[in-house]
PDB file with SEQRES, HELIX, SHEET and CRYST1 records, atoms N, CA, C and O in Angstrom:
SEQRES   1 A   75  MET GLU VAL LEU GLU LYS TYR ASN GLN TYR ARG ARG ASP          
SEQRES   2 A   75  CYS SER ILE ASP LEU ARG CYS GLU GLY CYS GLY ALA GLU          
SEQRES   3 A   75  ARG THR ASN ALA GLY ALA TYR ASP ASP ARG ASN PHE TRP          
SEQRES   4 A   75  ASP ASN VAL VAL PRO ALA MET LYS CYS GLU ALA CYS GLY          
SEQRES   5 A   75  GLU SER THR ASN SER LEU GLY LEU GLU THR ALA VAL VAL          
SEQRES   6 A   75  PRO THR LYS TYR ALA GLU ASP GLU VAL VAL                      
HELIX    1 AA1 ARG A   36  ASN A   37  1                                   2    
HELIX    2 AA2 PHE A   38  VAL A   42  3                                   5    
HELIX    3 AA3 VAL A   43  ALA A   45  1                                   3    
HELIX    4 AA4 THR A   55  LEU A   58  1                                   4    
SHEET    1 AA1 3 GLU A   2  TYR A  10  0                                        
SHEET    2 AA1 3 ASP A  13  ARG A  19 -1                                        
SHEET    3 AA1 3 GLU A  26  TYR A  33 -1                                        
CRYST1    1.000    1.000    1.000  90.00  90.00  90.00 P 1           1          
ATOM      1  N   MET A   1      -2.608   8.069  -0.392  1.00  0.00           N  
ATOM      2  CA  MET A   1      -2.190   8.491  -1.716  1.00  0.00           C  
ATOM      3  C   MET A   1      -3.134   7.872  -2.750  1.00  0.00           C  
ATOM      4  O   MET A   1      -3.476   6.691  -2.682  1.00  0.00           O  
ATOM      5  N   GLU A   2      -3.528   8.678  -3.674  1.00  0.00           N  
ATOM      6  CA  GLU A   2      -4.422   8.253  -4.749  1.00  0.00           C  
ATOM      7  C   GLU A   2      -3.584   7.835  -5.952  1.00  0.00           C  
ATOM      8  O   GLU A   2      -2.680   8.566  -6.358  1.00  0.00           O  
ATOM      9  N   VAL A   3      -3.871   6.673  -6.524  1.00  0.00           N  
ATOM     10  CA  VAL A   3      -3.141   6.180  -7.694  1.00  0.00           C  
ATOM     11  C   VAL A   3      -3.716   6.854  -8.933  1.00  0.00           C  
ATOM     12  O   VAL A   3      -4.900   6.712  -9.239  1.00  0.00           O  
ATOM     13  N   LEU A   4      -2.866   7.588  -9.639  1.00  0.00           N  
ATOM     14  CA  LEU A   4      -3.287   8.265 -10.861  1.00  0.00           C  
ATOM     15  C   LEU A   4      -3.117   7.375 -12.081  1.00  0.00           C  
ATOM     16  O   LEU A   4      -3.978   7.338 -12.961  1.00  0.00           O  
ATOM     17  N   GLU A   5      -1.985   6.651 -12.127  1.00  0.00           N  
ATOM     18  CA  GLU A   5      -1.677   5.828 -13.296  1.00  0.00           C  
ATOM     19  C   GLU A   5      -0.750   4.699 -12.897  1.00  0.00           C  
ATOM     20  O   GLU A   5       0.121   4.866 -12.043  1.00  0.00           O  
ATOM     21  N   LYS A   6      -0.948   3.533 -13.529  1.00  0.00           N  
ATOM     22  CA  LYS A   6      -0.079   2.371 -13.366  1.00  0.00           C  
ATOM     23  C   LYS A   6       0.512   2.068 -14.736  1.00  0.00           C  
ATOM     24  O   LYS A   6      -0.228   1.990 -15.717  1.00  0.00           O  
ATOM     25  N   TYR A   7       1.837   1.894 -14.826  1.00  0.00           N  
ATOM     26  CA  TYR A   7       2.472   1.694 -16.125  1.00  0.00           C  
ATOM     27  C   TYR A   7       3.772   0.901 -15.993  1.00  0.00           C  
ATOM     28  O   TYR A   7       4.200   0.585 -14.883  1.00  0.00           O  
ATOM     29  N   ASN A   8       4.393   0.584 -17.120  1.00  0.00           N  
ATOM     30  CA  ASN A   8       5.655  -0.160 -17.183  1.00  0.00           C  
ATOM     31  C   ASN A   8       5.600  -1.462 -16.397  1.00  0.00           C  
ATOM     32  O   ASN A   8       6.538  -1.792 -15.672  1.00  0.00           O  
ATOM     33  N   GLN A   9       4.501  -2.203 -16.539  1.00  0.00           N  
ATOM     34  CA  GLN A   9       4.373  -3.442 -15.765  1.00  0.00           C  
ATOM     35  C   GLN A   9       5.130  -4.569 -16.411  1.00  0.00           C  
ATOM     36  O   GLN A   9       5.016  -4.795 -17.616  1.00  0.00           O  
ATOM     37  N   TYR A  10       5.921  -5.294 -15.600  1.00  0.00           N  
ATOM     38  CA  TYR A  10       6.603  -6.519 -15.995  1.00  0.00           C  
ATOM     39  C   TYR A  10       6.330  -7.529 -14.904  1.00  0.00           C  
ATOM     40  O   TYR A  10       6.791  -7.379 -13.773  1.00  0.00           O  
ATOM     41  N   ARG A  11       5.577  -8.558 -15.251  1.00  0.00           N  
ATOM     42  CA  ARG A  11       5.053  -9.505 -14.273  1.00  0.00           C  
ATOM     43  C   ARG A  11       4.255  -8.738 -13.240  1.00  0.00           C  
ATOM     44  O   ARG A  11       3.252  -8.120 -13.598  1.00  0.00           O  
ATOM     45  N   ARG A  12       4.646  -8.745 -11.978  1.00  0.00           N  
ATOM     46  CA  ARG A  12       3.880  -8.004 -10.967  1.00  0.00           C  
ATOM     47  C   ARG A  12       4.533  -6.671 -10.580  1.00  0.00           C  
ATOM     48  O   ARG A  12       3.924  -5.872  -9.869  1.00  0.00           O  
ATOM     49  N   ASP A  13       5.745  -6.429 -11.034  1.00  0.00           N  
ATOM     50  CA  ASP A  13       6.402  -5.151 -10.749  1.00  0.00           C  
ATOM     51  C   ASP A  13       5.900  -4.096 -11.729  1.00  0.00           C  
ATOM     52  O   ASP A  13       5.709  -4.376 -12.912  1.00  0.00           O  
ATOM     53  N   CYS A  14       5.688  -2.884 -11.226  1.00  0.00           N  
ATOM     54  CA  CYS A  14       5.217  -1.800 -12.088  1.00  0.00           C  
ATOM     55  C   CYS A  14       5.605  -0.461 -11.482  1.00  0.00           C  
ATOM     56  O   CYS A  14       6.171  -0.401 -10.390  1.00  0.00           O  
ATOM     57  N   SER A  15       5.298   0.600 -12.192  1.00  0.00           N  
ATOM     58  CA  SER A  15       5.517   1.964 -11.716  1.00  0.00           C  
ATOM     59  C   SER A  15       4.163   2.639 -11.600  1.00  0.00           C  
ATOM     60  O   SER A  15       3.238   2.324 -12.347  1.00  0.00           O  
ATOM     61  N   ILE A  16       4.048   3.582 -10.648  1.00  0.00           N  
ATOM     62  CA  ILE A  16       2.789   4.292 -10.463  1.00  0.00           C  
ATOM     63  C   ILE A  16       3.049   5.766 -10.224  1.00  0.00           C  
ATOM     64  O   ILE A  16       4.110   6.163  -9.743  1.00  0.00           O  
ATOM     65  N   ASP A  17       2.052   6.567 -10.571  1.00  0.00           N  
ATOM     66  CA  ASP A  17       2.028   7.988 -10.237  1.00  0.00           C  
ATOM     67  C   ASP A  17       0.958   8.162  -9.164  1.00  0.00           C  
ATOM     68  O   ASP A  17      -0.133   7.602  -9.271  1.00  0.00           O  
ATOM     69  N   LEU A  18       1.276   8.941  -8.130  1.00  0.00           N  
ATOM     70  CA  LEU A  18       0.387   9.125  -6.985  1.00  0.00           C  
ATOM     71  C   LEU A  18       0.098  10.595  -6.735  1.00  0.00           C  
ATOM     72  O   LEU A  18       0.875  11.468  -7.122  1.00  0.00           O  
ATOM     73  N   ARG A  19      -1.039  10.862  -6.076  1.00  0.00           N  
ATOM     74  CA  ARG A  19      -1.369  12.222  -5.648  1.00  0.00           C  
ATOM     75  C   ARG A  19      -1.889  12.152  -4.220  1.00  0.00           C  
ATOM     76  O   ARG A  19      -2.688  11.278  -3.883  1.00  0.00           O  
ATOM     77  N   CYS A  20      -1.431  13.075  -3.386  1.00  0.00           N  
ATOM     78  CA  CYS A  20      -1.883  13.143  -2.000  1.00  0.00           C  
ATOM     79  C   CYS A  20      -3.296  13.734  -1.971  1.00  0.00           C  
ATOM     80  O   CYS A  20      -3.559  14.766  -2.589  1.00  0.00           O  
ATOM     81  N   GLU A  21      -4.202  13.069  -1.246  1.00  0.00           N  
ATOM     82  CA  GLU A  21      -5.563  13.580  -1.120  1.00  0.00           C  
ATOM     83  C   GLU A  21      -5.620  14.783  -0.192  1.00  0.00           C  
ATOM     84  O   GLU A  21      -6.571  15.563  -0.245  1.00  0.00           O  
ATOM     85  N   GLY A  22      -4.610  14.940   0.657  1.00  0.00           N  
ATOM     86  CA  GLY A  22      -4.603  16.049   1.603  1.00  0.00           C  
ATOM     87  C   GLY A  22      -4.144  17.356   1.001  1.00  0.00           C  
ATOM     88  O   GLY A  22      -4.847  18.364   1.086  1.00  0.00           O  
ATOM     89  N   CYS A  23      -2.952  17.351   0.385  1.00  0.00           N  
ATOM     90  CA  CYS A  23      -2.386  18.607  -0.111  1.00  0.00           C  
ATOM     91  C   CYS A  23      -2.281  18.674  -1.633  1.00  0.00           C  
ATOM     92  O   CYS A  23      -2.000  19.742  -2.176  1.00  0.00           O  
ATOM     93  N   GLY A  24      -2.500  17.563  -2.331  1.00  0.00           N  
ATOM     94  CA  GLY A  24      -2.451  17.560  -3.791  1.00  0.00           C  
ATOM     95  C   GLY A  24      -1.066  17.371  -4.377  1.00  0.00           C  
ATOM     96  O   GLY A  24      -0.905  17.418  -5.596  1.00  0.00           O  
ATOM     97  N   ALA A  25      -0.052  17.156  -3.533  1.00  0.00           N  
ATOM     98  CA  ALA A  25       1.306  16.930  -4.036  1.00  0.00           C  
ATOM     99  C   ALA A  25       1.347  15.627  -4.835  1.00  0.00           C  
ATOM    100  O   ALA A  25       0.681  14.654  -4.481  1.00  0.00           O  
ATOM    101  N   GLU A  26       2.121  15.615  -5.900  1.00  0.00           N  
ATOM    102  CA  GLU A  26       2.210  14.431  -6.748  1.00  0.00           C  
ATOM    103  C   GLU A  26       3.576  13.782  -6.637  1.00  0.00           C  
ATOM    104  O   GLU A  26       4.592  14.448  -6.439  1.00  0.00           O  
ATOM    105  N   ARG A  27       3.571  12.462  -6.770  1.00  0.00           N  
ATOM    106  CA  ARG A  27       4.804  11.675  -6.773  1.00  0.00           C  
ATOM    107  C   ARG A  27       4.757  10.817  -8.027  1.00  0.00           C  
ATOM    108  O   ARG A  27       3.774  10.114  -8.262  1.00  0.00           O  
ATOM    109  N   THR A  28       5.803  10.869  -8.830  1.00  0.00           N  
ATOM    110  CA  THR A  28       5.812  10.131 -10.091  1.00  0.00           C  
ATOM    111  C   THR A  28       6.842   9.018 -10.056  1.00  0.00           C  
ATOM    112  O   THR A  28       7.823   9.073  -9.314  1.00  0.00           O  
ATOM    113  N   ASN A  29       6.594   8.002 -10.878  1.00  0.00           N  
ATOM    114  CA  ASN A  29       7.505   6.891 -11.087  1.00  0.00           C  
ATOM    115  C   ASN A  29       7.876   6.177  -9.786  1.00  0.00           C  
ATOM    116  O   ASN A  29       9.040   5.837  -9.574  1.00  0.00           O  
ATOM    117  N   ALA A  30       6.901   5.955  -8.926  1.00  0.00           N  
ATOM    118  CA  ALA A  30       7.136   5.198  -7.696  1.00  0.00           C  
ATOM    119  C   ALA A  30       7.054   3.712  -8.014  1.00  0.00           C  
ATOM    120  O   ALA A  30       6.229   3.301  -8.830  1.00  0.00           O  
ATOM    121  N   GLY A  31       7.882   2.913  -7.393  1.00  0.00           N  
ATOM    122  CA  GLY A  31       7.859   1.477  -7.586  1.00  0.00           C  
ATOM    123  C   GLY A  31       6.644   0.869  -6.910  1.00  0.00           C  
ATOM    124  O   GLY A  31       6.232   1.321  -5.842  1.00  0.00           O  
ATOM    125  N   ALA A  32       6.064  -0.160  -7.532  1.00  0.00           N  
ATOM    126  CA  ALA A  32       4.878  -0.800  -6.981  1.00  0.00           C  
ATOM    127  C   ALA A  32       4.902  -2.290  -7.285  1.00  0.00           C  
ATOM    128  O   ALA A  32       5.642  -2.751  -8.153  1.00  0.00           O  
ATOM    129  N   TYR A  33       4.081  -3.031  -6.556  1.00  0.00           N  
ATOM    130  CA  TYR A  33       3.919  -4.469  -6.746  1.00  0.00           C  
ATOM    131  C   TYR A  33       2.435  -4.735  -6.937  1.00  0.00           C  
ATOM    132  O   TYR A  33       1.628  -4.404  -6.069  1.00  0.00           O  
ATOM    133  N   ASP A  34       2.073  -5.323  -8.052  1.00  0.00           N  
ATOM    134  CA  ASP A  34       0.678  -5.465  -8.450  1.00  0.00           C  
ATOM    135  C   ASP A  34       0.007  -6.677  -7.804  1.00  0.00           C  
ATOM    136  O   ASP A  34      -0.188  -7.705  -8.452  1.00  0.00           O  
ATOM    137  N   ASP A  35      -0.346  -6.547  -6.519  1.00  0.00           N  
ATOM    138  CA  ASP A  35      -1.158  -7.562  -5.850  1.00  0.00           C  
ATOM    139  C   ASP A  35      -2.130  -6.880  -4.897  1.00  0.00           C  
ATOM    140  O   ASP A  35      -1.991  -5.687  -4.625  1.00  0.00           O  
ATOM    141  N   ARG A  36      -3.105  -7.611  -4.389  1.00  0.00           N  
ATOM    142  CA  ARG A  36      -4.147  -7.026  -3.544  1.00  0.00           C  
ATOM    143  C   ARG A  36      -3.567  -6.406  -2.281  1.00  0.00           C  
ATOM    144  O   ARG A  36      -4.039  -5.352  -1.854  1.00  0.00           O  
ATOM    145  N   ASN A  37      -2.558  -7.025  -1.668  1.00  0.00           N  
ATOM    146  CA  ASN A  37      -1.974  -6.470  -0.454  1.00  0.00           C  
ATOM    147  C   ASN A  37      -1.403  -5.078  -0.708  1.00  0.00           C  
ATOM    148  O   ASN A  37      -1.616  -4.167   0.093  1.00  0.00           O  
ATOM    149  N   PHE A  38      -0.697  -4.907  -1.791  1.00  0.00           N  
ATOM    150  CA  PHE A  38      -0.096  -3.607  -2.089  1.00  0.00           C  
ATOM    151  C   PHE A  38      -1.167  -2.540  -2.264  1.00  0.00           C  
ATOM    152  O   PHE A  38      -1.072  -1.465  -1.673  1.00  0.00           O  
ATOM    153  N   TRP A  39      -2.193  -2.829  -3.076  1.00  0.00           N  
ATOM    154  CA  TRP A  39      -3.218  -1.822  -3.368  1.00  0.00           C  
ATOM    155  C   TRP A  39      -4.133  -1.562  -2.174  1.00  0.00           C  
ATOM    156  O   TRP A  39      -4.579  -0.432  -1.979  1.00  0.00           O  
ATOM    157  N   ASP A  40      -4.422  -2.597  -1.368  1.00  0.00           N  
ATOM    158  CA  ASP A  40      -5.372  -2.450  -0.269  1.00  0.00           C  
ATOM    159  C   ASP A  40      -4.734  -2.008   1.049  1.00  0.00           C  
ATOM    160  O   ASP A  40      -5.409  -1.407   1.885  1.00  0.00           O  
ATOM    161  N   ASN A  41      -3.440  -2.296   1.249  1.00  0.00           N  
ATOM    162  CA  ASN A  41      -2.803  -1.998   2.529  1.00  0.00           C  
ATOM    163  C   ASN A  41      -1.609  -1.044   2.450  1.00  0.00           C  
ATOM    164  O   ASN A  41      -1.482  -0.139   3.274  1.00  0.00           O  
ATOM    165  N   VAL A  42      -0.745  -1.243   1.472  1.00  0.00           N  
ATOM    166  CA  VAL A  42       0.480  -0.442   1.383  1.00  0.00           C  
ATOM    167  C   VAL A  42       0.203   0.973   0.882  1.00  0.00           C  
ATOM    168  O   VAL A  42       0.640   1.943   1.501  1.00  0.00           O  
ATOM    169  N   VAL A  43      -0.516   1.100  -0.227  1.00  0.00           N  
ATOM    170  CA  VAL A  43      -0.776   2.429  -0.799  1.00  0.00           C  
ATOM    171  C   VAL A  43      -1.545   3.339   0.170  1.00  0.00           C  
ATOM    172  O   VAL A  43      -1.165   4.500   0.325  1.00  0.00           O  
ATOM    173  N   PRO A  44      -2.607   2.861   0.825  1.00  0.00           N  
ATOM    174  CA  PRO A  44      -3.313   3.746   1.758  1.00  0.00           C  
ATOM    175  C   PRO A  44      -2.466   4.179   2.957  1.00  0.00           C  
ATOM    176  O   PRO A  44      -2.759   5.196   3.585  1.00  0.00           O  
ATOM    177  N   ALA A  45      -1.422   3.417   3.279  1.00  0.00           N  
ATOM    178  CA  ALA A  45      -0.560   3.757   4.408  1.00  0.00           C  
ATOM    179  C   ALA A  45       0.634   4.622   4.000  1.00  0.00           C  
ATOM    180  O   ALA A  45       1.357   5.110   4.869  1.00  0.00           O  
ATOM    181  N   MET A  46       0.859   4.824   2.683  1.00  0.00           N  
ATOM    182  CA  MET A  46       1.980   5.651   2.220  1.00  0.00           C  
ATOM    183  C   MET A  46       1.778   7.094   2.673  1.00  0.00           C  
ATOM    184  O   MET A  46       0.701   7.664   2.502  1.00  0.00           O  
ATOM    185  N   LYS A  47       2.815   7.669   3.246  1.00  0.00           N  
ATOM    186  CA  LYS A  47       2.735   9.060   3.714  1.00  0.00           C  
ATOM    187  C   LYS A  47       3.264  10.007   2.633  1.00  0.00           C  
ATOM    188  O   LYS A  47       4.242   9.709   1.949  1.00  0.00           O  
ATOM    189  N   CYS A  48       2.608  11.125   2.503  1.00  0.00           N  
ATOM    190  CA  CYS A  48       3.007  12.165   1.560  1.00  0.00           C  
ATOM    191  C   CYS A  48       4.311  12.787   2.044  1.00  0.00           C  
ATOM    192  O   CYS A  48       4.463  13.068   3.233  1.00  0.00           O  
ATOM    193  N   GLU A  49       5.241  13.000   1.139  1.00  0.00           N  
ATOM    194  CA  GLU A  49       6.520  13.626   1.494  1.00  0.00           C  
ATOM    195  C   GLU A  49       6.341  15.102   1.834  1.00  0.00           C  
ATOM    196  O   GLU A  49       7.151  15.665   2.569  1.00  0.00           O  
ATOM    197  N   ALA A  50       5.294  15.736   1.310  1.00  0.00           N  
ATOM    198  CA  ALA A  50       5.077  17.168   1.536  1.00  0.00           C  
ATOM    199  C   ALA A  50       4.363  17.454   2.860  1.00  0.00           C  
ATOM    200  O   ALA A  50       4.798  18.316   3.625  1.00  0.00           O  
ATOM    201  N   CYS A  51       3.268  16.735   3.133  1.00  0.00           N  
ATOM    202  CA  CYS A  51       2.465  17.059   4.325  1.00  0.00           C  
ATOM    203  C   CYS A  51       2.495  15.979   5.402  1.00  0.00           C  
ATOM    204  O   CYS A  51       2.064  16.222   6.529  1.00  0.00           O  
ATOM    205  N   GLY A  52       2.999  14.789   5.071  1.00  0.00           N  
ATOM    206  CA  GLY A  52       3.096  13.721   6.056  1.00  0.00           C  
ATOM    207  C   GLY A  52       1.807  12.962   6.300  1.00  0.00           C  
ATOM    208  O   GLY A  52       1.764  12.105   7.182  1.00  0.00           O  
ATOM    209  N   GLU A  53       0.755  13.249   5.548  1.00  0.00           N  
ATOM    210  CA  GLU A  53      -0.527  12.558   5.718  1.00  0.00           C  
ATOM    211  C   GLU A  53      -0.603  11.338   4.795  1.00  0.00           C  
ATOM    212  O   GLU A  53       0.095  11.264   3.784  1.00  0.00           O  
ATOM    213  N   SER A  54      -1.453  10.397   5.157  1.00  0.00           N  
ATOM    214  CA  SER A  54      -1.729   9.236   4.313  1.00  0.00           C  
ATOM    215  C   SER A  54      -3.235   9.123   4.147  1.00  0.00           C  
ATOM    216  O   SER A  54      -3.985   9.815   4.836  1.00  0.00           O  
ATOM    217  N   THR A  55      -3.686   8.269   3.253  1.00  0.00           N  
ATOM    218  CA  THR A  55      -5.119   8.049   3.075  1.00  0.00           C  
ATOM    219  C   THR A  55      -5.726   7.557   4.382  1.00  0.00           C  
ATOM    220  O   THR A  55      -6.816   7.985   4.762  1.00  0.00           O  
ATOM    221  N   ASN A  56      -5.026   6.659   5.070  1.00  0.00           N  
ATOM    222  CA  ASN A  56      -5.527   6.135   6.343  1.00  0.00           C  
ATOM    223  C   ASN A  56      -5.619   7.225   7.402  1.00  0.00           C  
ATOM    224  O   ASN A  56      -6.613   7.296   8.125  1.00  0.00           O  
ATOM    225  N   SER A  57      -4.597   8.077   7.506  1.00  0.00           N  
ATOM    226  CA  SER A  57      -4.611   9.110   8.543  1.00  0.00           C  
ATOM    227  C   SER A  57      -5.683  10.175   8.278  1.00  0.00           C  
ATOM    228  O   SER A  57      -6.156  10.826   9.209  1.00  0.00           O  
ATOM    229  N   LEU A  58      -6.063  10.347   7.011  1.00  0.00           N  
ATOM    230  CA  LEU A  58      -7.116  11.293   6.661  1.00  0.00           C  
ATOM    231  C   LEU A  58      -8.513  10.669   6.798  1.00  0.00           C  
ATOM    232  O   LEU A  58      -9.520  11.373   6.723  1.00  0.00           O  
ATOM    233  N   GLY A  59      -8.567   9.343   7.000  1.00  0.00           N  
ATOM    234  CA  GLY A  59      -9.838   8.652   7.159  1.00  0.00           C  
ATOM    235  C   GLY A  59     -10.620   8.505   5.870  1.00  0.00           C  
ATOM    236  O   GLY A  59     -11.849   8.445   5.895  1.00  0.00           O  
ATOM    237  N   LEU A  60      -9.930   8.446   4.748  1.00  0.00           N  
ATOM    238  CA  LEU A  60     -10.592   8.356   3.439  1.00  0.00           C  
ATOM    239  C   LEU A  60     -10.641   6.916   2.939  1.00  0.00           C  
ATOM    240  O   LEU A  60      -9.833   6.080   3.342  1.00  0.00           O  
ATOM    241  N   GLU A  61     -11.586   6.640   2.068  1.00  0.00           N  
ATOM    242  CA  GLU A  61     -11.684   5.346   1.410  1.00  0.00           C  
ATOM    243  C   GLU A  61     -10.768   5.341   0.188  1.00  0.00           C  
ATOM    244  O   GLU A  61     -10.572   6.377  -0.448  1.00  0.00           O  
ATOM    245  N   THR A  62     -10.208   4.177  -0.141  1.00  0.00           N  
ATOM    246  CA  THR A  62      -9.346   4.075  -1.310  1.00  0.00           C  
ATOM    247  C   THR A  62     -10.116   3.499  -2.487  1.00  0.00           C  
ATOM    248  O   THR A  62     -11.025   2.688  -2.310  1.00  0.00           O  
ATOM    249  N   ALA A  63      -9.751   3.919  -3.670  1.00  0.00           N  
ATOM    250  CA  ALA A  63     -10.345   3.364  -4.881  1.00  0.00           C  
ATOM    251  C   ALA A  63      -9.738   1.991  -5.134  1.00  0.00           C  
ATOM    252  O   ALA A  63      -8.567   1.765  -4.829  1.00  0.00           O  
ATOM    253  N   VAL A  64     -10.512   1.086  -5.681  1.00  0.00           N  
ATOM    254  CA  VAL A  64     -10.026  -0.258  -5.975  1.00  0.00           C  
ATOM    255  C   VAL A  64      -9.194  -0.203  -7.249  1.00  0.00           C  
ATOM    256  O   VAL A  64      -9.681   0.218  -8.299  1.00  0.00           O  
ATOM    257  N   VAL A  65      -7.940  -0.629  -7.152  1.00  0.00           N  
ATOM    258  CA  VAL A  65      -7.053  -0.697  -8.311  1.00  0.00           C  
ATOM    259  C   VAL A  65      -7.017  -2.151  -8.758  1.00  0.00           C  
ATOM    260  O   VAL A  65      -6.582  -3.011  -7.992  1.00  0.00           O  
ATOM    261  N   PRO A  66      -7.464  -2.452  -9.982  1.00  0.00           N  
ATOM    262  CA  PRO A  66      -7.476  -3.845 -10.427  1.00  0.00           C  
ATOM    263  C   PRO A  66      -6.061  -4.365 -10.666  1.00  0.00           C  
ATOM    264  O   PRO A  66      -5.170  -3.620 -11.076  1.00  0.00           O  
ATOM    265  N   THR A  67      -5.872  -5.661 -10.400  1.00  0.00           N  
ATOM    266  CA  THR A  67      -4.585  -6.300 -10.674  1.00  0.00           C  
ATOM    267  C   THR A  67      -4.628  -6.912 -12.061  1.00  0.00           C  
ATOM    268  O   THR A  67      -5.696  -7.263 -12.561  1.00  0.00           O  
ATOM    269  N   LYS A  68      -3.466  -7.038 -12.681  1.00  0.00           N  
ATOM    270  CA  LYS A  68      -3.400  -7.609 -14.014  1.00  0.00           C  
ATOM    271  C   LYS A  68      -3.581  -9.129 -13.979  1.00  0.00           C  
ATOM    272  O   LYS A  68      -4.152  -9.717 -14.897  1.00  0.00           O  
ATOM    273  N   TYR A  69      -3.085  -9.756 -12.905  1.00  0.00           N  
ATOM    274  CA  TYR A  69      -3.150 -11.203 -12.769  1.00  0.00           C  
ATOM    275  C   TYR A  69      -3.952 -11.560 -11.526  1.00  0.00           C  
ATOM    276  O   TYR A  69      -3.993 -10.792 -10.564  1.00  0.00           O  
ATOM    277  N   ALA A  70      -4.585 -12.718 -11.546  1.00  0.00           N  
ATOM    278  CA  ALA A  70      -5.328 -13.203 -10.386  1.00  0.00           C  
ATOM    279  C   ALA A  70      -4.352 -13.492  -9.244  1.00  0.00           C  
ATOM    280  O   ALA A  70      -3.176 -13.766  -9.482  1.00  0.00           O  
ATOM    281  N   GLU A  71      -4.840 -13.431  -8.011  1.00  0.00           N  
ATOM    282  CA  GLU A  71      -3.983 -13.638  -6.837  1.00  0.00           C  
ATOM    283  C   GLU A  71      -3.332 -15.015  -6.814  1.00  0.00           C  
ATOM    284  O   GLU A  71      -2.196 -15.150  -6.358  1.00  0.00           O  
ATOM    285  N   ASP A  72      -4.027 -16.037  -7.297  1.00  0.00           N  
ATOM    286  CA  ASP A  72      -3.468 -17.394  -7.263  1.00  0.00           C  
ATOM    287  C   ASP A  72      -2.667 -17.729  -8.520  1.00  0.00           C  
ATOM    288  O   ASP A  72      -2.177 -18.850  -8.660  1.00  0.00           O  
ATOM    289  N   GLU A  73      -2.531 -16.777  -9.427  1.00  0.00           N  
ATOM    290  CA  GLU A  73      -1.813 -16.993 -10.681  1.00  0.00           C  
ATOM    291  C   GLU A  73      -0.329 -16.735 -10.494  1.00  0.00           C  
ATOM    292  O   GLU A  73       0.063 -15.698  -9.958  1.00  0.00           O  
ATOM    293  N   VAL A  74       0.508 -17.687 -10.941  1.00  0.00           N  
ATOM    294  CA  VAL A  74       1.955 -17.528 -10.866  1.00  0.00           C  
ATOM    295  C   VAL A  74       2.452 -16.964 -12.184  1.00  0.00           C  
ATOM    296  O   VAL A  74       2.166 -17.509 -13.249  1.00  0.00           O  
ATOM    297  N   VAL A  75       3.210 -15.849 -12.108  1.00  0.00           N  
ATOM    298  CA  VAL A  75       3.734 -15.219 -13.323  1.00  0.00           C  
ATOM    299  C   VAL A  75       5.239 -15.108 -13.266  1.00  0.00           C  
ATOM    300  O   VAL A  75       5.856 -14.602 -14.203  1.00  0.00           O  
TER     301      VAL A  75                                                      
END                                                                             
């Protein structure tokens, strides 16, 4: 799933809008956690509700989503 927008962030919790790279289906207002593990491992493994594919299953590279806070920073 491709991250279109990140918004409503409070500390590390936020909401995101996603689009499937396979079929183009969009998912809005999904819950997210703003850390490297979420952006690098969880999002690429998310399966599309429409086609069942994920970024990993399609063999695609993910775009780097920057975090608001450093990994060692406590918020």
